[in-house]
Steps between C-alpha positions, in 0.01 A plus 500: 500500500200637324172586682161617404253734669148422604185714562285419789128609476247463770156496351237602755135451511256785474443562868836376635719767674831603344798386698747779618848526362461210248584708189861504376673596175868469415457792253331727763749779436439495125123466485220599746258248646222637285707456181607151597137398569380664181763314288424176689124531432530630146413157338220444758352847438509438127339159537218628723447836341147552366367176652189486719527384866372153403753466216782618724403254763489220238854588361649520856337166598623345172857587574457419871421143409467254782707701742309598805563789722604404849620677815859618471677563833774766479731532800740796489818508695696829521845557648430862610294511825394862434321400188330209676386741768368736245311227330338404832393863569367512144284196576374673819389821317345316208117533482439236243196259522534159666481350162796694375703417816464131435826520320698648780328306781415824670172605660330781686226488755251766578371525849191716588531728802289398802239764582459366856853603599490850644841485652694540177453571142606212276601561137274409209754243359809321636752402224734217562733283283536117500670243272823500304530806275761321288262224389259585212232275349380574150288299253655450153754306297870517475642526135861452420624623162840452347665778290708452192794685648811284569796658679820370646601569867836622376348769281457837654133551402191583687308193622313531825550540870220254580526120491234241526537157659264295289431219725562467873382182679219551747700315761733785510372774745555863490767463768681245281480732203649787698778265605563417134527866387666617828841566338331771279263646760682836488435558128143366493232780511201271522370148438152400396382152563223406257282198567232419243305178422809300408539241776817423697695795367511890481676770319729772641587842356814659635583863431867606544648839545685480166532290198859395610360353815241307301778365264697383810203325647418337168854363460516372861160349542368395153491124485594455865313269727284655767632248753705185503208273561266596223581482120313821420733783359452874480392594151557881441381720214529881458179692528468785254160608607246415772150645439145478637204519254134445531347219295241722330792712360616195299765363738451145365547593136827421322780755536719626202853367494433282812445126534311378796679211675273202563509261798635149484200267558723253687666729758272797452808735470556771249679373190794710367767341270757746641448336837405150426489275196161492334388197297194515266328166426346386172160623625630862536513496880809643677662371827820540687733237369584376850121474581438303186798265581333410827178417317516126476226471228563552135171698465466878536415604866229736360318322219642144531622507137737212451835655415635162384370462141326175393705262299480566129452200273795609279741531791642160558847346521663447160636161607243334718190716444403567864333822588618535862794694639611635163800728442569693185859587397536878464766451227334262244155452626533127587234378739595216733368350822665570843752302683225334717329356194739380232774773509473582133549871562821425688611252229438788246743715709759224506486469124482869409637679804203738491505615858169684534157330511165650604223314666176533307264509796657779703752657258798445738837482330754241613875513435635150459866623522442687826232244616264767620215731403601820320165658419567755784722776373655586833528198732733411788763230431465350848121452539357603160278771643441846351751751628521869459803620300656824616756685297695818604585747238494505114827312470358193661189511273732527191713217620192299556369580159826414341514169690140419404586583132801281507334217674207525258724512198690195625176317574356598160825383322519162687132438442523587133800272457332220684190565303699483174652181603173353606329597175787359282488174683119502476524567128737208459269279704204612303673440167603144622145437622356649187719270276403196704144604487516548122647151455232356719240688317640360164498149637155549628392646172621192311331272745178717468517476114537120525213486740293713260576268214405200704190662615403591145546142397308381789235762418462366147475143618241609753310685227494196280404282791231741585363496141506117493332495841242747370438288190468189715274680726284621211504140358391349828223764525392411152518126571282555798253698301500222227448231755214695656347570163533122403333410828218746433474371136468139617240606749314677215523202268367269773227738564417513121502125482260472785285771348492318168417169659219673687391658181469159316311361799267791499459481121415123517268572796343771306441276194350240723283753661395624163429149378303421811314835461420422141366145597306657778370759262395232241332296771317813622387585146371144448320513835355836413387363157345196673328724753375724230359202310351372815355845574362515147343154546360610832363816340365297221335257741352774699362672197371176372349425838324829497377455151374153589327637800318749286374219257166326540484203723437262210814624331695465808368146536604418153841638559536300817387178324707573191837342417806640348706293260861582445649384181818280544640585166816673418343819637720440812813567299392826334466816679144525408429156612696582811291797559183308447633221723561747764164641447353149524691434815380815655145421395539152649633652824220735497256225448649300776480786707142543447 
């Protein structure tokens, strides 16, 4: 059985007191405390060297992270009563301040002497002791580091005389713990019960007289239940070194060649793969495997990341195409649905005898031949739970290796043979399916060619029909246009006919109007001529009248009594006679007028 050693570091606050007797080193005889401390803080000193106080505080706070310093209660139990008495007297004589004595729960009171008391002289101070000197309270953080050293209990090498019980349930009192370690009380030098901020549990450091006693206690008590009622077991680790460092010295900085053990976020216990199985999820968070098994949800307890991946579109059953409850064959990669859907994965096993299939959602491997899960390397045949395999001696290990090699070779040979048969049968089926598919494709190709020919003929007919339809359509459009133009032409002809008829009427009317106008003009000219003649006669008469008026009275009398004879000859026909006739008529009218 191989074991690893751990280093326990108590990081104290700046003003916190240092607990007594906490330091321990398995190599105390080889190196002094100063050399061990210097070697331990070498990386911290190199990291903080040359930095200002502010930069140092920033570096320390960066590595401290979210961890907060809390009160750490250390209870020391020693088997030697003389040492306990010396410790009590040391506490009495201590002159530390009340703040420093907060860790040990000790106090001093100063009483002033009464000056009124003359009977006796009282001292200036009275010292007294109260509390439990084995209990110390400090303020800091507990760090647990794992070394890279792995040793076997059967090897005669130096390990450590100090063991650490990582987790003790809080329901277990100090009296119960003493009863648990009672068979080894004679070889136990001291025990330190350490209680920090972790709820419902505490840590115990046990220092033995020799390393052989520590080995005996480890073999007897490691993995043993504390009592028959509770399921909690004793988890032991060897302590290579226990040290106390101040926070300002770089106690929170990483240590060379050491790995700090984190706490499981489910049970809040330290995680060590040598003690318990550790499982790291897809989101890079680590837990105890047993704690994660009790977690009912498929998400991460820290960040709630879903550990079951979402269904991938390409992942589907090769036969029915479903995407739920899929299993992939680890031999040939066939993907089929589970037995609660259509059983295609199991049918693939029946056809090919490929026994191993992995579920795509949680990567669990199922063995169809054994009818159980086989993704756990070491599992009990009765209940399927993880068991611890213990082997004594190198002969057993060699036999186990030979058996594993033989079993693996047989498994590999059988799987290769079954795989060969499967692939040969699959090739035959593929060839047969391919030949049938080729024939079907040829038939379909011929049918397709015939369909193409028919479609081409039909296309030509449709093109011709389309052209004829287009011609008909154009003809119908032209006919429509011709009819429209004919109608418009008829309308224009009717309109021209009407206009011509109107023109003839207007021309006739114009001629009539011109004739009437000409006659009117002729009559007007005749009237004007007559009027002019009458006006001339009137003017002649007036002139004659004036001339007669200017004549003597006798002459006027003669003219009045005179007569005018008008010849009745042919003078009436000639113009001259006409003129004279007119003159005579005018004279006669004038005479009558007189």
